[in-house]
Backbone bond lengths (Angstrom), bond angles and torsions (degrees), N, CA, C in turn:
res aa  C-N    CA-C-N  psi(-1)  N-CA   C-N-CA  omega(-1)  CA-C   N-CA-C  phi
1 A - - - 1.519 - - 1.444 111.01 -
2 R 1.237 119.68 -44.84 1.525 123.70 -177.50 1.541 104.25 -60.74
3 Q 1.246 122.83 -56.05 1.387 125.83 -173.42 1.544 110.93 -58.76
4 Q 1.287 114.15 -43.58 1.492 118.03 177.44 1.552 109.35 -59.89
5 V 1.271 116.36 -45.46 1.526 121.86 -177.32 1.465 109.27 -61.99
6 L 1.350 118.67 -51.78 1.431 124.61 -177.20 1.408 109.64 -61.36
7 S 1.310 124.75 -33.90 1.485 123.53 -177.46 1.612 110.47 -77.93
8 Q 1.400 110.66 -32.57 1.535 115.80 -176.24 1.550 105.45 -87.22
9 M 1.350 124.21 -26.23 1.415 120.16 -174.00 1.470 108.76 -131.67
10 P 1.328 125.31 64.32 1.405 126.82 -170.18 1.529 109.53 -68.59
11 A 1.298 122.75 -29.20 1.474 122.13 -175.26 1.520 116.00 -100.68
12 A 1.408 111.99 7.05 1.468 117.48 -179.92 1.519 111.78 -70.77
13 S 1.364 113.38 160.65 1.437 116.53 179.95 1.561 111.49 -80.96
14 L 1.217 118.02 168.53 1.553 122.33 -179.45 1.496 110.42 -55.86
15 A 1.308 115.70 -42.60 1.503 117.26 177.71 1.444 114.03 -70.06
16 E 1.247 118.88 -37.03 1.616 117.51 170.89 1.434 110.10 -64.79
17 H 1.401 125.29 -41.69 1.379 124.69 172.21 1.480 116.97 -51.81
18 R 1.405 108.93 -47.10 1.570 112.96 -178.41 1.484 109.89 -63.70
19 R 1.199 118.98 -40.87 1.537 123.13 -172.96 1.511 105.79 -71.43
20 A 1.379 120.76 -42.08 1.436 121.60 178.68 1.538 107.31 -65.13
21 C 1.256 120.95 -47.00 1.415 123.46 177.80 1.527 117.17 -46.82
22 E 1.397 104.02 -53.36 1.621 116.49 177.51 1.438 106.02 -55.08
23 Q 1.309 123.11 -47.94 1.510 121.65 -173.58 1.543 110.55 -75.31
24 A 1.327 121.72 -34.23 1.411 126.22 171.56 1.558 111.90 -58.64
25 S 1.325 115.34 -42.95 1.433 116.35 -178.79 1.536 110.77 -64.78
26 I 1.299 119.01 -36.66 1.435 122.15 175.40 1.521 110.88 -60.11
27 L 1.266 117.14 -42.96 1.520 120.24 -179.74 1.551 109.99 -64.20
28 I 1.332 114.04 -45.95 1.491 123.49 176.89 1.547 109.80 -54.54
29 S 1.279 112.95 -44.00 1.534 115.58 178.18 1.503 111.03 -63.86
30 L 1.355 116.21 -42.44 1.397 118.30 -178.42 1.600 111.36 -61.12
31 R 1.383 111.98 -46.81 1.453 115.31 -179.79 1.500 110.79 -63.27
32 N 1.369 119.92 -36.38 1.479 119.91 172.19 1.536 115.80 -55.70
33 L 1.301 111.83 -48.53 1.463 119.93 178.88 1.478 110.59 -58.16
34 E 1.369 116.92 -46.83 1.486 119.96 -178.43 1.428 111.81 -60.09
35 R 1.345 126.09 -20.41 1.374 127.27 -176.72 1.566 112.65 -84.74
36 L 1.360 118.57 -15.51 1.369 122.93 176.81 1.523 111.50 -63.84
37 P 1.298 125.03 130.70 1.459 126.63 178.81 1.478 110.34 -54.88
38 C 1.369 123.07 -47.78 1.507 121.43 -170.95 1.565 105.99 -67.63
39 V 1.383 115.34 -32.65 1.533 120.58 -178.70 1.480 105.22 -69.03
40 Q 1.390 117.81 -48.85 1.485 120.84 -177.70 1.534 110.55 -54.96
41 R 1.320 113.52 -42.38 1.516 116.95 -179.55 1.441 113.44 -60.75
42 R 1.324 113.08 -49.01 1.540 118.32 -178.05 1.492 111.01 -66.10
43 L 1.337 119.37 -38.53 1.503 122.10 176.22 1.488 110.53 -61.06
44 Q 1.402 118.82 -47.04 1.345 120.27 -179.29 1.556 119.13 -66.54
45 A 1.391 109.72 -27.35 1.457 116.18 175.88 1.526 110.87 -78.52
46 G 1.294 117.99 -18.21 1.441 120.70 -176.30 1.517 114.77 91.06
47 D 1.363 114.21 10.44 1.464 122.41 -177.39 1.547 115.45 -86.78
48 L 1.362 115.19 -9.20 1.349 121.68 -173.27 1.485 111.41 -144.01
49 T 1.307 119.53 138.12 1.469 124.85 169.40 1.584 105.76 -125.67
50 L 1.258 112.26 148.93 1.456 119.90 -179.22 1.566 107.57 -114.49
51 H 1.201 114.21 138.52 1.570 117.59 -177.09 1.590 107.57 -133.13
52 G 1.261 119.08 139.48 1.528 127.00 174.24 1.443 109.45 -108.77
53 W 1.294 120.66 109.90 1.360 125.48 -177.77 1.555 112.59 -114.18
54 Y 1.295 119.57 139.25 1.450 124.22 179.51 1.435 110.78 -128.25
55 F 1.331 114.52 127.52 1.473 121.52 178.66 1.458 108.62 -102.68
56 D 1.332 114.68 124.03 1.519 125.05 178.77 1.542 101.93 -93.29
57 L 1.318 119.41 98.44 1.428 124.66 -177.34 1.566 110.57 -62.33
58 V 1.271 115.46 -39.64 1.451 120.88 -177.33 1.497 112.80 -66.25
59 A 1.191 113.60 -50.80 1.498 123.90 177.11 1.529 115.28 -75.38
60 G 1.284 114.94 -22.50 1.461 117.67 -173.31 1.594 112.22 69.51
61 A 1.295 116.97 37.55 1.420 118.79 -174.29 1.542 107.07 -122.39
62 L 1.323 115.71 139.06 1.430 124.87 174.37 1.461 111.45 -105.50
63 L 1.320 121.84 118.60 1.447 128.63 -174.50 1.569 109.42 -114.25
64 A 1.285 113.07 145.67 1.493 118.35 176.16 1.533 108.40 -122.88
65 Y 1.300 111.11 141.20 1.498 113.13 177.17 1.361 114.04 -72.42
66 S 1.387 116.63 136.13 1.514 122.60 178.62 1.425 106.04 -117.31
67 A 1.358 117.59 121.16 1.504 123.19 -178.82 1.468 105.19 -69.90
68 R 1.375 120.94 -39.46 1.533 123.38 -176.86 1.502 103.25 -60.57
69 A 1.324 124.37 -50.27 1.522 122.31 -174.62 1.467 109.61 -85.44
70 D 1.402 121.48 -9.12 1.454 124.63 -171.08 1.468 112.15 45.43
71 A 1.394 115.35 47.53 1.451 121.79 175.84 1.450 111.73 -153.63
72 F 1.380 121.76 165.99 1.345 123.94 169.72 1.495 109.41 -87.36
73 L 1.307 117.98 126.45 1.533 120.81 -176.61 1.520 104.31 -120.26
74 P 1.388 111.29 149.41 1.464 116.98 179.52 1.471 117.38 -66.78
75 I 1.357 116.16 133.81 1.443 118.24 174.99 1.550 108.60 -112.24
76 V 1.245 113.15 -21.12 1.505 119.19 170.96 1.602 105.38 -130.55
77 C 1.235 113.76 121.46 1.437 120.07 -171.60 1.583 113.05 -65.66
78 P 1.276 114.12 151.70 1.567 114.66 -177.56 1.522 110.87 -64.59
79 L 1.280 118.67 156.62 1.387 124.83 175.88 1.555 106.74 -79.76
80 F 1.248 113.90 136.64 1.548 120.82 177.80 1.423 105.47 -120.58
81 T 1.278 117.14 135.10 1.531 122.65 174.42 1.498 110.21 -105.99
82 E 1.344 118.42 140.39 1.340 121.92 175.54 1.571 111.17 -71.35
83 P 1.355 119.46 146.47 1.351 120.89 177.77 1.489 111.22 -66.37
84 A 1.354 117.03 141.13 1.471 122.02 -176.94 1.580 111.85 -72.99
């Protein structure tokens, strides 16, 4: 995941690299699961679906990977605080 992110985002900040690596590792885990014969059978039979979720602790946002958008999209909106 790190090598992939560094090659795709060479000018990104350290924080951006971290977030991208975290999300890339989720996608790698999903791909690894999809390669398992028992998972493949259940996916093909429609008995199983896999989801990649990412929780942004700082923003309080829950994101789910969308293959259609090829991105992590919010499923629970971030928490916003009112200015004091």
